[in-house]
PyMOL Python script that loads the backbone (N, CA, C, O; Angstrom):
from pymol import cmd

cmd.read_pdbstr("""\
ATOM      1  N   MET A   1       0.832  -1.147  -0.006  1.00  0.00           N
ATOM      2  CA  MET A   1       0.009   0.056   0.010  1.00  0.00           C
ATOM      3  C   MET A   1       0.843   1.204  -0.002  1.00  0.00           C
ATOM      4  O   MET A   1       1.892   1.204   0.642  1.00  0.00           O
ATOM      5  N   ALA A   2       0.456   2.247  -0.717  1.00  0.00           N
ATOM      6  CA  ALA A   2       1.239   3.542  -0.807  1.00  0.00           C
ATOM      7  C   ALA A   2       1.104   4.378   0.455  1.00  0.00           C
ATOM      8  O   ALA A   2       0.081   4.403   1.140  1.00  0.00           O
ATOM      9  N   GLU A   3       2.196   5.049   0.706  1.00  0.00           N
ATOM     10  CA  GLU A   3       2.152   5.941   1.892  1.00  0.00           C
ATOM     11  C   GLU A   3       1.420   7.261   1.571  1.00  0.00           C
ATOM     12  O   GLU A   3       1.637   7.896   0.539  1.00  0.00           O
ATOM     13  N   ILE A   4       0.553   7.627   2.507  1.00  0.00           N
ATOM     14  CA  ILE A   4      -0.243   8.812   2.328  1.00  0.00           C
ATOM     15  C   ILE A   4       0.656  10.004   2.677  1.00  0.00           C
ATOM     16  O   ILE A   4       1.315  10.049   3.716  1.00  0.00           O
ATOM     17  N   VAL A   5       0.643  10.972   1.738  1.00  0.00           N
ATOM     18  CA  VAL A   5       1.467  12.165   1.881  1.00  0.00           C
ATOM     19  C   VAL A   5       0.599  13.410   1.885  1.00  0.00           C
ATOM     20  O   VAL A   5      -0.250  13.617   1.018  1.00  0.00           O
ATOM     21  N   ASN A   6       0.855  14.249   2.921  1.00  0.00           N
ATOM     22  CA  ASN A   6       0.211  15.558   3.005  1.00  0.00           C
ATOM     23  C   ASN A   6       0.895  16.453   1.983  1.00  0.00           C
ATOM     24  O   ASN A   6       2.069  16.779   2.156  1.00  0.00           O
ATOM     25  N   LEU A   7       0.185  16.871   0.900  1.00  0.00           N
ATOM     26  CA  LEU A   7       0.767  17.627  -0.192  1.00  0.00           C
ATOM     27  C   LEU A   7       1.248  19.045   0.254  1.00  0.00           C
ATOM     28  O   LEU A   7       2.238  19.563  -0.262  1.00  0.00           O
ATOM     29  N   ASN A   8       0.507  19.659   1.239  1.00  0.00           N
ATOM     30  CA  ASN A   8       0.906  20.949   1.692  1.00  0.00           C
ATOM     31  C   ASN A   8       2.262  20.802   2.426  1.00  0.00           C
ATOM     32  O   ASN A   8       3.171  21.601   2.200  1.00  0.00           O
ATOM     33  N   ARG A   9       2.394  19.824   3.269  1.00  0.00           N
ATOM     34  CA  ARG A   9       3.597  19.587   4.044  1.00  0.00           C
ATOM     35  C   ARG A   9       4.773  19.269   3.096  1.00  0.00           C
ATOM     36  O   ARG A   9       5.906  19.697   3.312  1.00  0.00           O
ATOM     37  N   TRP A  10       4.468  18.534   2.086  1.00  0.00           N
ATOM     38  CA  TRP A  10       5.536  18.166   1.118  1.00  0.00           C
ATOM     39  C   TRP A  10       5.992  19.376   0.331  1.00  0.00           C
ATOM     40  O   TRP A  10       7.191  19.587   0.146  1.00  0.00           O
ATOM     41  N   ARG A  11       5.045  20.172  -0.134  1.00  0.00           N
ATOM     42  CA  ARG A  11       5.303  21.419  -0.889  1.00  0.00           C
ATOM     43  C   ARG A  11       6.164  22.338  -0.056  1.00  0.00           C
ATOM     44  O   ARG A  11       7.170  22.845  -0.553  1.00  0.00           O
ATOM     45  N   LYS A  12       5.797  22.577   1.233  1.00  0.00           N
ATOM     46  CA  LYS A  12       6.581  23.434   2.087  1.00  0.00           C
ATOM     47  C   LYS A  12       7.952  22.900   2.349  1.00  0.00           C
ATOM     48  O   LYS A  12       8.913  23.668   2.351  1.00  0.00           O
ATOM     49  N   ALA A  13       8.088  21.622   2.569  1.00  0.00           N
ATOM     50  CA  ALA A  13       9.439  21.027   2.753  1.00  0.00           C
ATOM     51  C   ALA A  13      10.306  21.216   1.579  1.00  0.00           C
ATOM     52  O   ALA A  13      11.490  21.520   1.723  1.00  0.00           O
ATOM     53  N   LYS A  14       9.739  21.040   0.364  1.00  0.00           N
ATOM     54  CA  LYS A  14      10.486  21.226  -0.868  1.00  0.00           C
ATOM     55  C   LYS A  14      10.864  22.670  -1.003  1.00  0.00           C
ATOM     56  O   LYS A  14      12.002  22.939  -1.388  1.00  0.00           O
ATOM     57  N   ALA A  15      10.038  23.592  -0.730  1.00  0.00           N
ATOM     58  CA  ALA A  15      10.373  25.072  -0.758  1.00  0.00           C
ATOM     59  C   ALA A  15      11.452  25.390   0.214  1.00  0.00           C
ATOM     60  O   ALA A  15      12.353  26.175  -0.085  1.00  0.00           O
ATOM     61  N   LYS A  16      11.380  24.766   1.437  1.00  0.00           N
ATOM     62  CA  LYS A  16      12.424  25.089   2.395  1.00  0.00           C
ATOM     63  C   LYS A  16      13.798  24.616   1.973  1.00  0.00           C
ATOM     64  O   LYS A  16      14.812  25.287   2.166  1.00  0.00           O
ATOM     65  N   GLN A  17      13.784  23.372   1.360  1.00  0.00           N
ATOM     66  CA  GLN A  17      15.060  22.826   0.883  1.00  0.00           C
ATOM     67  C   GLN A  17      15.617  23.772  -0.187  1.00  0.00           C
ATOM     68  O   GLN A  17      16.799  24.109  -0.124  1.00  0.00           O
ATOM     69  N   GLU A  18      14.853  24.195  -1.125  1.00  0.00           N
ATOM     70  CA  GLU A  18      15.252  25.072  -2.182  1.00  0.00           C
ATOM     71  C   GLU A  18      15.834  26.399  -1.610  1.00  0.00           C
ATOM     72  O   GLU A  18      16.880  26.896  -2.029  1.00  0.00           O
ATOM     73  N   ALA A  19      15.083  26.922  -0.636  1.00  0.00           N
ATOM     74  CA  ALA A  19      15.558  28.182   0.000  1.00  0.00           C
ATOM     75  C   ALA A  19      16.900  27.918   0.711  1.00  0.00           C
ATOM     76  O   ALA A  19      17.777  28.777   0.623  1.00  0.00           O
ATOM     77  N   GLU A  20      17.111  26.837   1.380  1.00  0.00           N
ATOM     78  CA  GLU A  20      18.399  26.553   2.024  1.00  0.00           C
ATOM     79  C   GLU A  20      19.438  26.449   0.967  1.00  0.00           C
ATOM     80  O   GLU A  20      20.518  27.010   1.153  1.00  0.00           O
ATOM     81  N   ARG A  21      19.211  25.777  -0.133  1.00  0.00           N
ATOM     82  CA  ARG A  21      20.188  25.625  -1.168  1.00  0.00           C
ATOM     83  C   ARG A  21      20.583  26.997  -1.722  1.00  0.00           C
ATOM     84  O   ARG A  21      21.771  27.258  -1.907  1.00  0.00           O
ATOM     85  N   THR A  22      19.607  27.882  -1.991  1.00  0.00           N
ATOM     86  CA  THR A  22      19.872  29.131  -2.510  1.00  0.00           C
ATOM     87  C   THR A  22      20.669  29.980  -1.470  1.00  0.00           C
ATOM     88  O   THR A  22      21.574  30.728  -1.837  1.00  0.00           O
ATOM     89  N   ALA A  23      20.318  29.849  -0.205  1.00  0.00           N
ATOM     90  CA  ALA A  23      21.075  30.571   0.838  1.00  0.00           C
ATOM     91  C   ALA A  23      22.531  30.136   0.882  1.00  0.00           C
ATOM     92  O   ALA A  23      23.430  30.958   1.057  1.00  0.00           O
ATOM     93  N   ALA A  24      22.754  28.836   0.722  1.00  0.00           N
ATOM     94  CA  ALA A  24      24.109  28.322   0.766  1.00  0.00           C
ATOM     95  C   ALA A  24      24.935  28.934  -0.383  1.00  0.00           C
ATOM     96  O   ALA A  24      26.087  29.336  -0.223  1.00  0.00           O
ATOM     97  N   ILE A  25      24.267  28.977  -1.554  1.00  0.00           N
ATOM     98  CA  ILE A  25      24.990  29.535  -2.712  1.00  0.00           C
ATOM     99  C   ILE A  25      25.337  30.985  -2.503  1.00  0.00           C
ATOM    100  O   ILE A  25      26.441  31.438  -2.806  1.00  0.00           O
ATOM    101  N   ASN A  26      24.350  31.715  -1.969  1.00  0.00           N
ATOM    102  CA  ASN A  26      24.538  33.148  -1.688  1.00  0.00           C
ATOM    103  C   ASN A  26      25.565  33.390  -0.633  1.00  0.00           C
ATOM    104  O   ASN A  26      26.300  34.371  -0.748  1.00  0.00           O
ATOM    105  N   ARG A  27      25.684  32.568   0.403  1.00  0.00           N
ATOM    106  CA  ARG A  27      26.673  32.683   1.377  1.00  0.00           C
ATOM    107  C   ARG A  27      28.104  32.547   0.796  1.00  0.00           C
ATOM    108  O   ARG A  27      29.016  33.280   1.178  1.00  0.00           O
ATOM    109  N   THR A  28      28.261  31.615  -0.112  1.00  0.00           N
ATOM    110  CA  THR A  28      29.606  31.424  -0.686  1.00  0.00           C
ATOM    111  C   THR A  28      29.895  32.536  -1.632  1.00  0.00           C
ATOM    112  O   THR A  28      31.063  32.895  -1.778  1.00  0.00           O
ATOM    113  N   ALA A  29      28.922  33.114  -2.291  1.00  0.00           N
ATOM    114  CA  ALA A  29      29.133  34.150  -3.316  1.00  0.00           C
ATOM    115  C   ALA A  29      29.334  35.460  -2.693  1.00  0.00           C
ATOM    116  O   ALA A  29      30.262  36.176  -3.071  1.00  0.00           O
ATOM    117  N   PHE A  30      28.476  35.851  -1.703  1.00  0.00           N
ATOM    118  CA  PHE A  30      28.449  37.205  -1.187  1.00  0.00           C
ATOM    119  C   PHE A  30      28.818  37.360   0.224  1.00  0.00           C
ATOM    120  O   PHE A  30      29.124  38.474   0.651  1.00  0.00           O
ATOM    121  N   GLY A  31      28.810  36.346   0.964  1.00  0.00           N
ATOM    122  CA  GLY A  31      28.975  36.433   2.500  1.00  0.00           C
ATOM    123  C   GLY A  31      30.323  36.661   2.895  1.00  0.00           C
ATOM    124  O   GLY A  31      31.280  36.329   2.195  1.00  0.00           O
ATOM    125  N   ARG A  32      30.430  37.288   4.133  1.00  0.00           N
ATOM    126  CA  ARG A  32      31.701  37.457   4.810  1.00  0.00           C
ATOM    127  C   ARG A  32      31.480  36.832   6.187  1.00  0.00           C
ATOM    128  O   ARG A  32      30.353  36.759   6.676  1.00  0.00           O
ATOM    129  N   THR A  33      32.505  36.411   6.761  1.00  0.00           N
ATOM    130  CA  THR A  33      32.431  35.762   8.053  1.00  0.00           C
ATOM    131  C   THR A  33      32.259  36.866   9.102  1.00  0.00           C
ATOM    132  O   THR A  33      32.586  38.020   8.828  1.00  0.00           O
ATOM    133  N   ARG A  34      31.778  36.552  10.236  1.00  0.00           N
ATOM    134  CA  ARG A  34      31.576  37.489  11.377  1.00  0.00           C
ATOM    135  C   ARG A  34      32.865  38.126  11.702  1.00  0.00           C
ATOM    136  O   ARG A  34      32.875  39.329  11.964  1.00  0.00           O
ATOM    137  N   ALA A  35      34.011  37.398  11.710  1.00  0.00           N
ATOM    138  CA  ALA A  35      35.272  37.868  12.021  1.00  0.00           C
ATOM    139  C   ALA A  35      35.694  38.984  10.993  1.00  0.00           C
ATOM    140  O   ALA A  35      36.240  40.026  11.358  1.00  0.00           O
ATOM    141  N   GLU A  36      35.398  38.684   9.660  1.00  0.00           N
ATOM    142  CA  GLU A  36      35.743  39.683   8.614  1.00  0.00           C
ATOM    143  C   GLU A  36      34.974  40.957   8.840  1.00  0.00           C
ATOM    144  O   GLU A  36      35.548  42.043   8.765  1.00  0.00           O
ATOM    145  N   ARG A  37      33.697  40.857   9.114  1.00  0.00           N
ATOM    146  CA  ARG A  37      32.845  42.073   9.373  1.00  0.00           C
ATOM    147  C   ARG A  37      33.312  42.870  10.517  1.00  0.00           C
ATOM    148  O   ARG A  37      33.385  44.096  10.436  1.00  0.00           O
ATOM    149  N   GLU A  38      33.649  42.187  11.637  1.00  0.00           N
ATOM    150  CA  GLU A  38      34.145  42.860  12.813  1.00  0.00           C
ATOM    151  C   GLU A  38      35.489  43.580  12.588  1.00  0.00           C
ATOM    152  O   GLU A  38      35.753  44.663  13.110  1.00  0.00           O
ATOM    153  N   ALA A  39      36.323  42.900  11.771  1.00  0.00           N
ATOM    154  CA  ALA A  39      37.671  43.448  11.517  1.00  0.00           C
ATOM    155  C   ALA A  39      37.507  44.696  10.665  1.00  0.00           C
ATOM    156  O   ALA A  39      38.190  45.700  10.868  1.00  0.00           O
ATOM    157  N   GLU A  40      36.589  44.616   9.708  1.00  0.00           N
ATOM    158  CA  GLU A  40      36.333  45.882   8.819  1.00  0.00           C
ATOM    159  C   GLU A  40      35.735  46.984   9.709  1.00  0.00           C
ATOM    160  O   GLU A  40      36.087  48.150   9.527  1.00  0.00           O
ATOM    161  N   ARG A  41      34.897  46.683  10.607  1.00  0.00           N
ATOM    162  CA  ARG A  41      34.235  47.734  11.476  1.00  0.00           C
ATOM    163  C   ARG A  41      35.260  48.358  12.347  1.00  0.00           C
ATOM    164  O   ARG A  41      35.281  49.576  12.524  1.00  0.00           O
ATOM    165  N   ARG A  42      36.168  47.493  12.933  1.00  0.00           N
ATOM    166  CA  ARG A  42      37.305  48.064  13.749  1.00  0.00           C
ATOM    167  C   ARG A  42      38.234  48.955  12.978  1.00  0.00           C
ATOM    168  O   ARG A  42      38.678  49.994  13.466  1.00  0.00           O
ATOM    169  N   ARG A  43      38.532  48.528  11.740  1.00  0.00           N
ATOM    170  CA  ARG A  43      39.464  49.375  10.950  1.00  0.00           C
ATOM    171  C   ARG A  43      38.798  50.696  10.607  1.00  0.00           C
ATOM    172  O   ARG A  43      39.467  51.729  10.628  1.00  0.00           O
ATOM    173  N   ALA A  44      37.505  50.709  10.290  1.00  0.00           N
ATOM    174  CA  ALA A  44      36.780  51.930  10.037  1.00  0.00           C
ATOM    175  C   ALA A  44      36.734  52.862  11.270  1.00  0.00           C
ATOM    176  O   ALA A  44      36.952  54.067  11.146  1.00  0.00           O
ATOM    177  N   GLU A  45      36.453  52.299  12.443  1.00  0.00           N
ATOM    178  CA  GLU A  45      36.441  53.067  13.656  1.00  0.00           C
ATOM    179  C   GLU A  45      37.781  53.690  13.922  1.00  0.00           C
ATOM    180  O   GLU A  45      37.865  54.866  14.275  1.00  0.00           O
ATOM    181  N   LYS A  46      38.889  52.874  13.748  1.00  0.00           N
ATOM    182  CA  LYS A  46      40.250  53.390  14.037  1.00  0.00           C
ATOM    183  C   LYS A  46      40.550  54.518  13.067  1.00  0.00           C
ATOM    184  O   LYS A  46      41.089  55.547  13.474  1.00  0.00           O
ATOM    185  N   ALA A  47      40.225  54.355  11.825  1.00  0.00           N
ATOM    186  CA  ALA A  47      40.511  55.386  10.787  1.00  0.00           C
ATOM    187  C   ALA A  47      39.752  56.684  11.112  1.00  0.00           C
ATOM    188  O   ALA A  47      40.276  57.779  10.910  1.00  0.00           O
ATOM    189  N   ALA A  48      38.497  56.551  11.625  1.00  0.00           N
ATOM    190  CA  ALA A  48      37.709  57.703  11.933  1.00  0.00           C
ATOM    191  C   ALA A  48      38.326  58.432  13.171  1.00  0.00           C
ATOM    192  O   ALA A  48      38.395  59.660  13.224  1.00  0.00           O
ATOM    193  N   ALA A  49      38.749  57.645  14.117  1.00  0.00           N
ATOM    194  CA  ALA A  49      39.407  58.260  15.322  1.00  0.00           C
ATOM    195  C   ALA A  49      40.693  58.901  14.997  1.00  0.00           C
ATOM    196  O   ALA A  49      41.035  59.927  15.584  1.00  0.00           O
ATOM    197  N   GLU A  50      41.433  58.338  14.076  1.00  0.00           N
ATOM    198  CA  GLU A  50      42.665  58.912  13.700  1.00  0.00           C
ATOM    199  C   GLU A  50      42.441  60.229  12.993  1.00  0.00           C
ATOM    200  O   GLU A  50      43.126  61.220  13.246  1.00  0.00           O
ATOM    201  N   LEU A  51      41.482  60.219  12.113  1.00  0.00           N
ATOM    202  CA  LEU A  51      41.141  61.478  11.387  1.00  0.00           C
ATOM    203  C   LEU A  51      40.665  62.556  12.347  1.00  0.00           C
ATOM    204  O   LEU A  51      41.075  63.713  12.253  1.00  0.00           O
ATOM    205  N   ASP A  52      39.800  62.166  13.267  1.00  0.00           N
ATOM    206  CA  ASP A  52      39.343  63.131  14.259  1.00  0.00           C
ATOM    207  C   ASP A  52      40.467  63.725  15.079  1.00  0.00           C
ATOM    208  O   ASP A  52      40.457  64.915  15.393  1.00  0.00           O
ATOM    209  N   GLY A  53      41.447  62.885  15.429  1.00  0.00           N
ATOM    210  CA  GLY A  53      42.562  63.327  16.240  1.00  0.00           C
ATOM    211  C   GLY A  53      43.482  64.290  15.500  1.00  0.00           C
ATOM    212  O   GLY A  53      44.261  64.995  16.141  1.00  0.00           O
ATOM    213  N   LYS A  54      43.417  64.343  14.199  1.00  0.00           N
ATOM    214  CA  LYS A  54      44.360  65.146  13.373  1.00  0.00           C
ATOM    215  C   LYS A  54      43.658  66.480  13.039  1.00  0.00           C
ATOM    216  O   LYS A  54      44.272  67.319  12.381  1.00  0.00           O
ATOM    217  N   ARG A  55      42.472  66.701  13.438  1.00  0.00           N
ATOM    218  CA  ARG A  55      41.760  67.978  13.129  1.00  0.00           C
ATOM    219  C   ARG A  55      42.319  69.043  13.946  1.00  0.00           C
ATOM    220  O   ARG A  55      42.749  68.834  15.080  1.00  0.00           O
ATOM    221  N   THR A  56      42.317  70.304  13.323  1.00  0.00           N
ATOM    222  CA  THR A  56      42.764  71.455  13.998  1.00  0.00           C
ATOM    223  C   THR A  56      41.562  72.213  14.626  1.00  0.00           C
ATOM    224  O   THR A  56      40.413  71.924  14.293  1.00  0.00           O
ATOM    225  N   ASP A  57      41.820  73.150  15.502  1.00  0.00           N
ATOM    226  CA  ASP A  57      40.717  73.929  16.074  1.00  0.00           C
ATOM    227  C   ASP A  57      40.025  74.766  14.967  1.00  0.00           C
ATOM    228  O   ASP A  57      38.803  74.914  14.978  1.00  0.00           O
ATOM    229  N   ALA A  58      40.819  75.315  14.007  1.00  0.00           N
ATOM    230  CA  ALA A  58      40.134  76.118  12.913  1.00  0.00           C
ATOM    231  C   ALA A  58      39.154  75.185  12.158  1.00  0.00           C
ATOM    232  O   ALA A  58      38.084  75.654  11.768  1.00  0.00           O
ATOM    233  N   GLU A  59      39.437  74.011  11.953  1.00  0.00           N
ATOM    234  CA  GLU A  59      38.532  73.144  11.137  1.00  0.00           C
ATOM    235  C   GLU A  59      37.228  72.944  11.915  1.00  0.00           C
ATOM    236  O   GLU A  59      36.139  73.005  11.345  1.00  0.00           O
ATOM    237  N   THR A  60      37.353  72.704  13.223  1.00  0.00           N
ATOM    238  CA  THR A  60      36.178  72.392  14.045  1.00  0.00           C
ATOM    239  C   THR A  60      35.307  73.696  14.228  1.00  0.00           C
ATOM    240  O   THR A  60      34.084  73.588  14.314  1.00  0.00           O
ATOM    241  N   GLU A  61      35.883  74.839  14.283  1.00  0.00           N
ATOM    242  CA  GLU A  61      35.087  76.089  14.411  1.00  0.00           C
ATOM    243  C   GLU A  61      34.334  76.403  13.150  1.00  0.00           C
ATOM    244  O   GLU A  61      33.185  76.841  13.202  1.00  0.00           O
ATOM    245  N   GLY A  62      35.012  76.170  11.933  1.00  0.00           N
ATOM    246  CA  GLY A  62      34.353  76.522  10.699  1.00  0.00           C
ATOM    247  C   GLY A  62      33.325  75.533  10.193  1.00  0.00           C
ATOM    248  O   GLY A  62      32.776  75.712   9.106  1.00  0.00           O
ATOM    249  N   SER A  63      33.049  74.461  10.988  1.00  0.00           N
ATOM    250  CA  SER A  63      32.100  73.427  10.570  1.00  0.00           C
ATOM    251  C   SER A  63      30.657  73.684  11.021  1.00  0.00           C
ATOM    252  O   SER A  63      29.850  72.761  11.135  1.00  0.00           O
ATOM    253  N   ASP A  64      30.350  74.996  11.281  1.00  0.00           N
ATOM    254  CA  ASP A  64      28.964  75.247  11.715  1.00  0.00           C
ATOM    255  C   ASP A  64      27.956  74.842  10.763  1.00  0.00           C
ATOM    256  O   ASP A  64      26.763  75.003  11.020  1.00  0.00           O
TER     257      ASP A  64
END
""", "prot")
cmd.dss("prot")
cmd.show_as("cartoon", "prot")
cmd.util.cbc("prot")
cmd.orient("prot")
């Protein structure tokens, strides 16, 4: 005897598998690891702090 299958459940499971496959492809193509994102954020913060430290008083007064 054939196994009874809930078609809605089967359809949703198939869609979920397809979404997971697409996500995996996108992660390899576009993704960066958490460590890479954090390192980039730290570099940007350090560069901004360095730039702020090199400003003169005349530059800060004229920025009204």
